C-alpha positions as CSV (number, residue, x, y, z in Angstrom):
1,M,0.0,0.0,0.0
2,T,1.2,3.4,-0.9
3,G,-0.9,5.6,1.3
4,S,-2.9,6.8,-1.7
5,P,-6.3,5.0,-1.7
6,D,-6.9,5.9,-5.4
7,Y,-3.5,4.6,-6.5
8,D,-3.9,1.4,-4.4
9,Q,-7.4,0.8,-5.9
10,K,-6.0,1.2,-9.4
11,A,-3.1,-1.1,-8.7
12,A,-5.4,-3.8,-7.3
13,R,-7.6,-3.5,-10.3
14,L,-4.6,-3.8,-12.6
15,Q,-3.5,-6.9,-10.8
16,D,-7.1,-8.3,-11.2
17,L,-7.0,-7.5,-15.0
18,E,-3.6,-9.2,-15.4
19,R,-4.8,-12.3,-13.6
20,L,-8.0,-12.3,-15.7
21,Q,-6.0,-12.1,-18.9
22,G,-3.8,-15.0,-17.7
23,L,-6.8,-17.1,-16.9
24,I,-8.6,-16.6,-20.2
25,R,-5.7,-16.4,-22.6
26,P,-5.4,-20.3,-23.1
27,Y,-9.0,-20.6,-24.0
28,L,-9.4,-17.7,-26.5
29,A,-10.5,-19.2,-29.8
30,G,-11.4,-16.0,-31.6
31,P,-13.3,-12.8,-31.3
32,G,-16.7,-13.0,-29.8
33,V,-16.1,-16.4,-28.2
34,D,-17.4,-16.8,-24.6
35,V,-14.4,-18.4,-22.9
36,L,-16.0,-19.0,-19.5
37,P,-17.8,-22.3,-20.5
38,L,-14.5,-23.6,-21.9
39,M,-12.6,-23.1,-18.7
40,P,-12.2,-25.6,-15.9
41,P,-14.6,-25.0,-13.0
42,D,-11.9,-23.5,-10.6
43,D,-10.5,-21.1,-13.2
44,R,-14.1,-20.2,-14.3
45,A,-15.1,-19.4,-10.7
46,E,-12.0,-17.2,-10.2
47,A,-12.6,-15.4,-13.5
48,R,-16.2,-14.7,-12.5
49,A,-15.1,-13.4,-9.1
50,I,-12.6,-11.1,-10.8
51,L,-15.2,-9.9,-13.2
52,D,-17.6,-9.2,-10.3
53,R,-14.9,-7.2,-8.5
54,L,-13.9,-5.1,-11.4
55,G,-15.7,-1.8,-11.7
56,I,-15.3,1.1,-14.1
57,I,-12.6,3.7,-13.2
58,G,-13.1,7.3,-14.3
59,E,-16.7,6.7,-15.4
60,P,-18.4,9.9,-16.7
61,P,-21.0,11.4,-14.3
62,E,-23.8,10.7,-16.8
63,K,-23.1,7.0,-16.7
64,T,-22.8,7.1,-12.9
65,A,-26.2,8.8,-12.7
66,A,-27.7,6.2,-15.1
67,R,-26.3,3.4,-13.0
68,Q,-27.8,5.0,-9.9
69,E,-31.2,5.2,-11.6
70,T,-30.9,1.6,-12.7
71,L,-30.0,0.6,-9.1
72,L,-33.1,2.4,-7.8
73,R,-35.3,0.5,-10.3
74,L,-33.7,-2.8,-9.4
75,A,-34.4,-2.1,-5.7
76,K,-38.0,-1.4,-6.5
77,T,-38.3,-4.5,-8.5
78,E,-36.7,-6.6,-5.8
79,D,-39.2,-5.2,-3.3
80,I,-42.1,-6.1,-5.5
81,L,-40.7,-9.7,-5.9
82,R,-40.3,-10.0,-2.1
83,E,-43.9,-8.8,-1.6
84,I,-45.1,-11.4,-4.1
85,L,-43.1,-14.2,-2.4
86,A,-44.6,-13.2,1.0
87,R,-48.1,-13.8,-0.3
88,P,-49.4,-17.4,-0.6
89,R,-49.7,-18.8,-4.1
90,Y,-51.8,-21.9,-4.6
91,L,-51.5,-24.5,-7.3
92,V,-54.3,-24.2,-9.8
93,R,-55.5,-26.8,-12.4
94,D,-58.4,-26.3,-14.8
95,G,-59.3,-23.1,-13.1
96,K,-59.6,-24.6,-9.6
97,V,-57.3,-24.5,-6.6
98,V,-55.8,-27.9,-6.0
99,T,-56.3,-29.2,-2.4
100,D,-54.6,-31.8,-0.4
101,P,-56.8,-34.9,-0.4
102,Q,-56.1,-35.7,3.3
103,T,-56.3,-32.3,4.8
104,G,-58.4,-30.3,2.3
105,E,-55.9,-27.4,2.5
106,P,-54.8,-25.7,-0.7
107,L,-51.5,-26.9,-2.1
108,P,-48.8,-24.2,-2.5
109,D,-47.5,-23.5,-6.0
110,R,-43.8,-24.5,-5.6
111,G,-43.0,-23.8,-9.3
112,F,-44.1,-20.2,-8.9
113,D,-42.0,-19.8,-5.8
114,R,-38.9,-21.2,-7.6
115,R,-39.3,-18.9,-10.6
116,A,-39.8,-15.9,-8.4
117,R,-36.7,-16.8,-6.2
118,A,-34.7,-17.3,-9.4
119,A,-35.7,-13.9,-10.7
120,L,-34.8,-12.3,-7.4
121,A,-31.4,-14.0,-7.4
122,A,-30.7,-12.8,-10.9
123,L,-31.6,-9.3,-9.9
124,E,-29.4,-9.5,-6.9
125,R,-26.4,-10.8,-9.0
126,F,-27.0,-7.9,-11.5
127,R,-27.1,-5.4,-8.7
128,R,-23.8,-6.8,-7.2
129,R,-22.2,-6.4,-10.6
130,L,-23.3,-2.8,-10.9
131,T,-22.2,-1.9,-7.4
132,G,-19.2,-4.2,-6.9
133,L,-20.5,-4.9,-3.4
134,P,-20.7,-8.4,-1.8
135,P,-24.1,-10.0,-1.2
136,A,-26.2,-8.6,1.6
137,G,-25.4,-10.2,5.0
138,T,-21.8,-10.9,4.3
């Protein structure tokens, strides 16, 4: 560390970029080729972690404002998904709620919950990429 946070941050990002280049170089087959699927799982995980950490240095204020607006919309969308997940959803077939034959209680729609949770996880990953922050609670 040099005592200059800006310089230290740029040096760390440069090291990340150099490591990323070293990881993907053996798998480059040409322009426009997605190399991540070609990599071994350990290298792929490290490359994704580096990509998640990297942010944009010296970004113009307009892009920063647009990113902030996008983050606000993402937060609103995440809140809506959490509200939806908090409400019960029941399995429906032929326009009727399916009930448990033994208890007579409506059966929850697990497929809907899985899709909503997958959408929420995708939004959270996108938000982490925009902010460069770790997941909430870590």
